[in-house]
DRENSE-974051 format. One record per residue: residue number from 1; x, y, z of N, C-alpha, C in turn. Coordinates in Angstrom, 3 decimals, decimal comma, always signed. Each point is the difference from the previous one (the first is absolute). Last residue first. Example, Ala and Ser with C-alpha at 12.3 -4.5 7.8 and 13.67 -1.06 7.14 Angstrom:
2
{volum 2; {+12,850; -2,250; +7,080}; {+0,820; +1,190; +0,060}; {-0,770; +1,090; +0,730}} {volum 1; {+0,290; -5,720; -0,070}; {-0,890; +1,190; +0,000}; {+0,900; +1,200; +0,000}} 
This chain:
69
{volum 69; {+179,490; +133,162; +53,608}; {+0,817; -0,317; +1,173}; {+0,922; -1,171; -0,260}} {volum 68; {-3,239; +1,855; -3,204}; {+0,952; +1,046; +0,357}; {+0,865; -0,343; +1,199}} {volum 67; {-3,479; -2,971; -1,636}; {+0,940; +0,255; -1,087}; {+1,089; +0,985; +0,439}} {volum 66; {-3,664; -1,083; +2,889}; {+0,897; -1,153; -0,144}; {+1,062; +0,260; -1,053}} {volum 65; {-3,280; +3,312; +0,673}; {+0,811; -0,135; +1,218}; {+0,960; -1,173; -0,102}} {volum 64; {-3,103; +0,656; -3,476}; {+1,028; +1,042; -0,016}; {+0,901; -0,117; +1,230}} {volum 63; {-3,693; -2,882; -0,224}; {+0,953; -0,318; -1,065}; {+1,141; +1,008; -0,033}} {volum 62; {-3,560; +0,828; +2,921}; {+0,773; -1,145; +0,472}; {+1,057; -0,390; -1,025}} {volum 61; {-3,041; +3,366; -1,173}; {+0,915; +0,487; +1,033}; {+0,866; -1,128; +0,545}} {volum 60; {-3,379; -1,106; -3,079}; {+1,056; +0,764; -0,660}; {+1,014; +0,504; +1,017}} {volum 59; {-3,785; -2,206; +1,679}; {+0,820; -0,920; -0,769}; {+1,160; +0,710; -0,690}} {volum 58; {-3,180; +2,602; +2,305}; {+0,790; -0,784; +0,947}; {+0,912; -0,971; -0,741}} {volum 57; {-3,052; +2,493; -2,574}; {+1,056; +0,847; +0,528}; {+0,891; -0,765; +0,976}} {volum 56; {-3,787; -2,191; -1,668}; {+0,984; +0,193; -1,058}; {+1,159; +0,863; +0,478}} {volum 55; {-3,641; -0,531; +2,882}; {+0,738; -1,262; -0,116}; {+1,085; +0,121; -1,062}} {volum 54; {-2,891; +3,656; +0,437}; {+0,832; -0,134; +1,197}; {+0,837; -1,274; -0,053}} {volum 53; {-3,142; +0,769; -3,415}; {+1,119; +0,927; -0,130}; {+0,910; -0,071; +1,217}} {volum 52; {-3,930; -2,603; +0,059}; {+0,931; -0,485; -1,026}; {+1,202; +0,924; -0,136}} {volum 51; {-3,473; +1,316; +2,878}; {+0,679; -1,179; +0,541}; {+1,032; -0,520; -0,998}} {volum 50; {-2,727; +3,520; -1,397}; {+0,887; +0,461; +1,072}; {+0,792; -1,164; +0,577}} {volum 49; {-3,313; -0,945; -3,164}; {+1,168; +0,603; -0,646}; {+0,967; +0,568; +1,035}} {volum 48; {-4,059; -1,785; +1,555}; {+0,843; -1,067; -0,550}; {+1,236; +0,580; -0,681}} {volum 47; {-3,224; +3,015; +1,569}; {+0,661; -0,650; +1,125}; {+0,926; -1,110; -0,490}} {volum 46; {-2,635; +2,201; -3,237}; {+0,967; +0,920; +0,601}; {+0,776; -0,674; +1,132}} {volum 45; {-3,506; -2,452; -1,947}; {+1,100; +0,166; -0,957}; {+1,072; +0,930; +0,560}} {volum 44; {-3,994; -0,566; +2,390}; {+0,845; -1,182; +0,136}; {+1,182; +0,083; -0,953}} {volum 43; {-3,152; +3,434; -0,321}; {+0,654; +0,027; +1,301}; {+0,936; -1,174; +0,203}} {volum 42; {-2,728; +0,200; -3,881}; {+1,054; +1,005; -0,056}; {+0,785; +0,040; +1,313}} {volum 41; {-3,733; -2,832; -0,162}; {+0,998; -0,465; -0,957}; {+1,182; +0,971; -0,073}} {volum 40; {-3,812; +1,068; +2,739}; {+0,868; -1,039; +0,548}; {+1,082; -0,444; -0,980}} {volum 39; {-3,144; +4,111; +1,120}; {+0,637; -0,352; -1,268}; {+1,048; -1,062; +0,322}} {volum 38; {-2,761; +2,542; +3,224}; {-0,612; -1,207; -0,553}; {+0,455; -0,288; -1,426}} {volum 37; {+1,619; +3,361; +3,229}; {-0,904; +0,490; -1,029}; {-0,730; -1,135; -0,707}} {volum 36; {+3,294; -0,885; +3,292}; {-1,078; +0,718; +0,666}; {-1,009; +0,577; -0,989}} {volum 35; {+3,814; -2,104; -1,742}; {-0,832; -1,005; +0,662}; {-1,149; +0,658; +0,763}} {volum 34; {+3,204; +2,773; -2,018}; {-0,853; -0,637; -1,009}; {-0,887; -1,079; +0,606}} {volum 33; {+3,188; +2,067; +2,791}; {-1,036; +0,968; -0,387}; {-0,949; -0,608; -1,021}} {volum 32; {+3,731; -2,527; +1,223}; {-0,964; +0,062; +1,095}; {-1,119; +0,971; -0,318}} {volum 31; {+3,547; -0,315; -3,076}; {-0,766; -1,241; +0,042}; {-1,050; +0,011; +1,084}} {volum 30; {+3,046; +3,558; -0,261}; {-0,981; +0,071; -1,090}; {-0,861; -1,255; -0,043}} {volum 29; {+3,496; +0,034; +3,092}; {-1,047; +0,933; +0,397}; {-1,047; +0,183; -1,101}} {volum 28; {+3,763; -2,719; -0,896}; {-0,837; -0,610; +1,037}; {-1,132; +0,943; +0,390}} {volum 27; {+3,176; +1,631; -3,014}; {-0,778; -1,069; -0,616}; {-0,925; -0,675; +1,008}} {volum 26; {+3,028; +3,362; +1,513}; {-1,116; +0,537; -0,787}; {-0,841; -1,082; -0,672}} {volum 25; {+3,849; -1,467; +2,507}; {-1,045; +0,621; +0,823}; {-1,133; +0,626; -0,816}} {volum 24; {+3,868; -1,874; -2,254}; {-0,829; -1,009; +0,654}; {-1,148; +0,632; +0,786}} {volum 23; {+3,145; +2,886; -2,350}; {-0,652; -0,964; -0,879}; {-0,981; -0,894; +0,752}} {volum 22; {+2,657; +3,605; +2,069}; {-0,430; +0,540; -1,290}; {-0,781; -0,983; -0,861}} {volum 21; {+1,880; -1,046; +4,435}; {-0,885; +1,151; +0,125}; {-0,545; +0,483; -1,332}} {volum 20; {+3,113; -3,626; +0,178}; {-1,201; -0,369; +0,729}; {-0,982; +1,158; +0,050}} {volum 19; {+4,244; +0,749; -1,890}; {-0,802; -0,877; -0,840}; {-1,316; -0,335; +0,677}} {volum 18; {+3,065; +2,401; +2,535}; {-0,514; +0,821; -1,080}; {-0,891; -0,812; -0,937}} {volum 17; {+2,321; -2,246; +3,387}; {-1,099; +0,790; +0,565}; {-0,627; +0,877; -1,075}} {volum 16; {+3,762; -2,438; -1,284}; {-1,074; -0,908; +0,370}; {-1,207; +0,752; +0,534}} {volum 15; {+3,946; +2,375; -0,932}; {-0,672; -0,396; -1,236}; {-1,158; -0,933; +0,304}} {volum 14; {+2,696; +1,277; +3,635}; {-0,695; +1,162; -0,541}; {-0,783; -0,357; -1,256}} {volum 13; {+2,818; -3,228; +1,914}; {-1,199; +0,193; +0,811}; {-0,813; +1,174; -0,521}} {volum 12; {+4,109; -0,773; -2,049}; {-0,902; -1,109; -0,291}; {-1,305; +0,140; +0,784}} {volum 11; {+3,595; +3,040; +0,766}; {-0,731; +0,275; -1,243}; {-0,984; -1,111; -0,353}} {volum 10; {+1,163; +0,797; +5,182}; {+0,694; -0,448; -1,201}; {-0,806; +0,362; -1,250}} {volum 9; {+0,304; +2,448; +4,963}; {-0,904; -0,735; -0,885}; {+0,749; -0,352; -1,283}} {volum 8; {+1,719; +2,737; +3,655}; {+0,255; -1,435; +0,119}; {-0,924; -0,838; -0,888}} {volum 7; {-0,216; +4,833; +0,469}; {+1,228; -0,367; -0,701}; {+0,276; -1,493; +0,059}} {volum 6; {-3,611; +3,024; +1,840}; {-0,299; -1,047; -0,979}; {+1,245; -0,454; -0,745}} {volum 5; {-1,855; +2,732; +4,714}; {+1,204; -0,332; -0,751}; {-0,294; -1,167; -0,937}} {volum 4; {-3,278; +3,979; +2,110}; {+0,239; -1,432; -0,055}; {+1,217; -0,249; -0,873}} {volum 3; {-1,412; +4,425; +3,169}; {+0,140; -0,526; -1,346}; {+0,301; -1,492; +0,073}} {volum 2; {-2,903; +3,239; +3,595}; {+1,300; -0,549; -0,346}; {-0,018; -0,507; -1,431}} {volum 1; {-2,744; +3,674; +3,546}; {-0,091; -0,868; -1,146}; {+1,416; -0,466; -0,366}} 
């Protein structure tokens, strides 16, 4: 068994992946579960909020990247 070297991962990439795993993925999965439960309004709301939060995060990250460089 070998160890993976994660020293080359930037903090920006870490935060992006963390955001994706903690916010966007659960919202999408809850939306899919609600759609299978035939609760379409709630399911579409979860999926739409995941898309909106991802777009908002990309816009904020782009603004921060342009401001700090």
